[in-house]
C-alpha positions as CSV (number, residue, x, y, z in Angstrom):
1,M,24.4,34.0,3.8
2,S,24.2,36.2,6.7
3,N,20.9,36.7,8.5
4,T,21.4,40.3,8.9
5,P,20.0,42.8,6.0
6,P,23.0,45.2,4.6
7,D,23.0,48.7,6.2
8,R,22.6,50.2,2.8
9,L,20.6,48.8,-0.2
10,S,19.3,50.1,-3.8
11,V,17.0,48.2,-6.1
12,N,18.6,50.1,-9.2
13,P,21.2,48.0,-10.7
14,R,23.2,50.8,-11.6
15,S,23.9,51.6,-8.0
16,P,26.8,50.6,-6.2
17,H,24.7,49.4,-3.3
18,Y,22.7,47.2,-5.6
19,D,22.8,43.3,-4.5
20,E,20.7,40.8,-6.5
21,A,21.1,38.0,-4.0
22,T,19.8,40.1,-1.2
23,L,16.9,41.5,-3.1
24,A,15.8,37.9,-4.3
25,R,15.6,36.7,-0.4
26,G,13.2,39.7,0.0
27,I,13.4,42.9,2.3
28,G,10.7,44.2,4.4
29,V,11.3,47.9,5.3
30,R,9.4,49.8,8.2
31,F,10.0,53.7,8.1
32,N,8.9,55.9,11.1
33,G,6.6,53.1,12.3
34,I,5.0,52.3,9.0
35,E,5.7,49.2,6.9
36,R,6.5,50.4,3.2
37,N,6.9,48.8,0.2
38,N,7.9,51.1,-2.4
39,V,11.3,52.1,-1.0
40,E,14.1,52.6,-3.9
41,E,16.8,52.6,-1.5
42,Y,17.5,52.9,2.1
43,C,20.3,53.4,4.8
44,I,19.9,52.2,8.2
45,S,23.0,53.9,9.9
46,E,22.2,57.4,8.3
47,G,18.2,56.9,8.9
48,W,16.8,57.6,5.4
49,V,15.1,56.3,2.5
50,R,14.4,57.2,-1.0
51,L,10.7,57.1,-2.0
52,P,9.6,57.6,-5.6
53,V,7.7,60.8,-6.1
54,G,4.1,59.9,-8.3
55,K,4.9,58.6,-11.6
56,S,7.3,61.1,-12.7
57,L,10.5,59.9,-14.7
58,D,13.9,61.5,-14.9
59,R,15.7,61.9,-18.2
60,R,17.2,58.2,-17.7
61,G,13.7,56.5,-17.5
62,N,14.1,56.1,-13.7
63,A,11.6,56.9,-11.1
64,M,12.1,60.5,-9.5
65,T,12.8,60.0,-5.9
66,M,12.8,62.2,-2.6
67,K,15.0,61.4,0.4
68,A,13.0,61.1,3.5
69,N,14.9,61.1,7.0
70,G,13.5,58.9,10.2
71,T,13.7,55.6,11.8
72,V,14.7,52.7,9.4
73,E,14.0,49.3,10.3
74,V,14.7,46.2,8.1
75,W,14.4,42.5,7.9
76,F,14.5,39.7,5.5
77,L,11.0,38.5,4.1
78,D,12.2,35.0,4.1
79,E,12.7,34.9,7.7
80,A,9.4,36.4,8.7
81,D,7.8,33.6,6.7
82,A,9.6,30.8,8.4
83,G,9.2,32.3,11.9
């Protein structure tokens, strides 16, 4: 496996950017200098994350999300524990 996290990743299994093996390693996300643990999807190159909005659900039962633009930093949690 690569030591570099993917440019874009989603936790929704229906998304084309979903990768179970990568998520199993654990992903840490820092957005605008604040470490976040509720990110639904991110894109490093475009500089955005999708965050849930409260407890609201859409008609398919997925969390309602909003897209926020800013600086995105991503790392693997298993590497952070080792080092």
